[in-house]
TIMINU-760202 format. One record per residue: residue number from 1; residue in three letters; x, y, z of N, C-alpha, C in turn. Coordinates in steps of 0.1 Angstrom, whole numbers, always signed. Last residue first. Layout:
  num  residuo    nc1    nc2    nc3   cac1   cac2   cac3    cc1    cc2    cc3
  NUM      Ala      X      Y      Z      X      Y      Z      X      Y      Z
...
***
This chain:
  num  residuo    nc1    nc2    nc3   cac1   cac2   cac3    cc1    cc2    cc3
  108      Ala   +105    +31    +68   +110    +36    +81   +125    +40    +79
  107      Glu    +87    +43    +39    +96    +34    +46   +102    +40    +58
  106      Leu    +53    +55    +40    +67    +57    +37    +75    +46    +44
  105      His    +27    +55    +47    +30    +51    +34    +45    +51    +30
  104      Arg    +24    +66    +72    +23    +52    +71    +26    +46    +57
  103      Glu    +26    +94    +67    +37    +87    +73    +36    +72    +71
  102      Tyr     +1   +104    +53    +15   +105    +47    +25    +94    +54
  101      Ala    -24    +99    +63    -23   +103    +50     -9   +102    +44
  100      Leu    -20    +90    +90    -28    +82    +81    -26    +86    +66
   99      Tyr     -4   +111   +101     +0    +98   +101     -7    +89    +90
   98      Ser    -21   +133    +97     -7   +133    +92     -2   +119    +91
   97      Tyr    -43   +126   +112    -44   +127    +98    -31   +127    +91
   96      Leu    -32   +127   +138    -37   +114   +132    -38   +114   +117
   95      Arg    -27   +154   +139    -16   +144   +141    -20   +131   +135
   94      Tyr    -53   +165   +137    -42   +169   +127    -31   +158   +127
   93      Ile    -65   +154   +160    -70   +151   +147    -60   +154   +136
   92      Ile    -50   +167   +180    -50   +152   +179    -55   +148   +165
   91      Pro    -56   +194   +176    -42   +189   +174    -41   +174   +172
   90      Ile    -85   +192   +182    -80   +197   +169    -65   +192   +167
   89      Leu    -93   +185   +207    -93   +174   +197    -86   +179   +184
   88      Val    -97   +207   +222    -84   +201   +224    -83   +189   +214
   87      Leu   -123   +214   +217   -112   +222   +210    -99   +215   +211
   86      Leu   -136   +198   +235   -137   +194   +221   -126   +202   +213
   85      Ser   -133   +211   +259   -124   +199   +257   -125   +194   +242
   84      Val   -153   +228   +260   -140   +233   +256   -131   +222   +253
   83      Phe   -174   +215   +271   -174   +215   +257   -161   +221   +251
   82      Arg   -171   +219   +298   -167   +206   +293   -166   +206   +278
   81      Leu   -183   +243   +303   -169   +243   +302   -163   +230   +297
   80      Ser   -210   +238   +310   -206   +240   +296   -191   +241   +293
   79      Gly   -204   +218   +338   -212   +225   +329   -207   +227   +315
   78      Glu   -170   +216   +351   -184   +215   +352   -192   +223   +341
   77      Thr   -140   +196   +351   -147   +209   +349   -162   +206   +349
   76      Phe   -128   +171   +353   -126   +181   +364   -133   +194   +362
   75      Phe   -131   +155   +330   -134   +150   +343   -134   +160   +354
   74      Val   -125   +171   +308   -138   +163   +308   -141   +159   +322
   73      Leu   -100   +182   +314   -112   +191   +312   -125   +183   +313
   72      Trp    -84   +159   +314    -86   +167   +326    -98   +176   +325
   71      Leu    -87   +152   +287    -92   +143   +297    -94   +150   +310
   70      Gly    -73   +174   +276    -87   +171   +272    -94   +162   +283
   69      Phe    -47   +170   +287    -55   +182   +290    -70   +180   +287
   68      Leu    -40   +145   +275    -41   +146   +289    -49   +159   +294
   67      Ile    -41   +152   +247    -50   +141   +253    -51   +143   +268
   66      Ser    -22   +172   +246    -36   +175   +243    -45   +165   +248
   65      Ile     +1   +158   +253     -3   +168   +262    -18   +172   +259
   64      Val     +2   +141   +231     +0   +135   +244     -5   +146   +254
   63      Met     +6   +160   +210     -6   +152   +210     -9   +146   +224
   62      Ser    +30   +171   +217    +19   +179   +218     +6   +171   +217
   61      Ile    +46   +148   +213    +45   +153   +227    +33   +163   +227
   60      Asn    +44   +144   +185    +39   +134   +195    +37   +139   +209
   59      Gly    +55   +168   +176    +41   +165   +173    +36   +154   +182
   58      Ser    +82   +165   +185    +73   +176   +190    +59   +174   +187
   57      Leu    +90   +141   +172    +89   +142   +186    +80   +153   +191
   56      Gly    +70   +137   +142    +82   +137   +149    +80   +139   +164
   55      Asn    +46   +159   +127    +51   +146   +130    +64   +148   +137
   54      Leu    +40   +186   +125    +30   +177   +131    +36   +164   +135
   53      Pro    +63   +213   +133    +59   +201   +125    +49   +193   +132
   52      Arg    +54   +247   +139    +58   +234   +144    +54   +223   +135
   51      Asn    +42   +270   +128    +57   +268   +127    +62   +255   +132
   50      Asn    +15   +271   +106    +20   +267   +120    +35   +264   +119
   49      Leu     +1   +295    +87    +11   +285    +87    +16   +283   +102
   48      Phe    -18   +315    +91    -22   +303    +83    -12   +292    +84
   47      Phe     -6   +335   +105    -19   +330   +109    -22   +317   +103
   46      Ser    +29   +328   +108    +18   +335   +102     +5   +329   +108
   45      Ile    +63   +326   +107    +52   +326   +116    +41   +334   +110
   44      Thr    +92   +309    +97    +80   +316    +93    +69   +315   +103
   43      Gly   +114   +294   +101   +113   +306   +109   +100   +314   +106
   42      Lys   +109   +272    +84   +112   +270    +98   +110   +282   +106
   41      Leu   +106   +273    +56    +95   +275    +65    +98   +276    +80
   40      Asp   +130   +270    +40   +120   +280    +37   +110   +283    +49
   39      His   +148   +251    +51   +153   +262    +43   +143   +274    +42
   38      Ala   +133   +232    +65   +144   +240    +72   +148   +252    +64
   37      Tyr   +117   +223    +44   +111   +229    +56   +121   +237    +63
   36      Cys   +137   +212    +27   +128   +223    +22   +122   +230    +34
   35      Glu   +148   +192    +44   +156   +203    +39   +148   +215    +35
   34      Glu   +126   +175    +47   +131   +181    +59   +140   +193    +55
   33      His   +100   +180    +24   +112   +174    +27   +118   +181    +39
   32      Tyr    +65   +182    +34    +77   +188    +29    +89   +179    +32
   31      Pro    +29   +182    +31    +42   +175    +33    +54   +182    +27
   30      Ile     +3   +197    +49    +11   +198    +37    +25   +190    +40
   29      Val    -30   +198    +58    -17   +192    +62     -9   +191    +49
   28      Glu    -49   +228    +62    -46   +216    +54    -32   +211    +58
   27      Phe    -54   +253    +72    -62   +242    +78    -60   +229    +70
   26      Phe    -34   +268    +60    -48   +270    +56    -57   +258    +60
   25      Met    -12   +243    +68    -13   +256    +61    -28   +257    +56
   24      Thr     +7   +224    +90     -6   +228    +86     -5   +242    +79
   23      Val    +32   +200    +80    +28   +212    +87    +14   +215    +83
   22      Thr    +55   +173    +81    +42   +178    +78    +38   +190    +86
   21      Val    +84   +160    +67    +79   +170    +77    +66   +175    +73
   20      Leu   +104   +133    +60    +91   +139    +59    +89   +148    +71
   19      Asp   +126   +118    +64   +128   +130    +55   +115   +138    +54
   18      Glu   +118    +95    +77   +127   +105    +85   +129   +118    +77
   17      Lys   +105    +81    +57    +97    +87    +68   +105    +97    +75
   16      Leu   +115    +85    +23   +118    +80    +37   +110    +88    +47
   15      Thr   +106    +97     +0   +106    +83     +0   +109    +77    +15
   14      Ile    +90   +122    -18    +96   +119     -5    +95   +104     -3
   13      Glu    +97   +136    -50    +91   +125    -42    +98   +124    -28
   12      Lys    +95   +171    -55   +101   +158    -57    +95   +148    -47
   11      Thr    +86   +198    -53    +78   +188    -61    +85   +175    -64
   10      Cys    +95   +216    -35   +104   +212    -46    +98   +202    -56
    9      Arg    +71   +221    -18    +81   +231    -23    +88   +227    -35
    8      Asp    +57   +198    -12    +50   +209    -17    +59   +220    -23
    7      Cys    +67   +165    -22    +71   +177    -14    +64   +189    -21
    6      Ile    +46   +138    -25    +53   +148    -32    +55   +160    -23
    5      Ile    +43   +104    -23    +42   +116    -15    +51   +126    -21
    4      Thr    +25    +77    -35    +36    +87    -38    +33   +100    -30
    3      Lys    +20    +49    -14    +14    +61    -20    +26    +71    -23
    2      Ser    +16    +15    -11    +25    +26    -11    +18    +37    -19
    1      Met     +8    -12     +0     +0     +0     +0     +9    +12     +0
***
């Protein structure tokens, strides 16, 4: 089940999982080579482009923190404040989508 993953900047194929960096742009998950990300996007901060990669150690840590914070909100808040925990699902959904759409199709 291999899928061709193309870098959004250089339009070359990404073949290794360690070379893939996914970021969100305009609420869409975009794949980049690690070099392309480091060269063009790493220092960019804007409303539509998140500066942190979704995959890798930082993405996994933010997903775990989001899960823990969401569970804390569900169990220790009252009333309508529990619905705020639904907002915590956004980084979790982005991370899962990044894995399902891109990472699982690449070689380790």
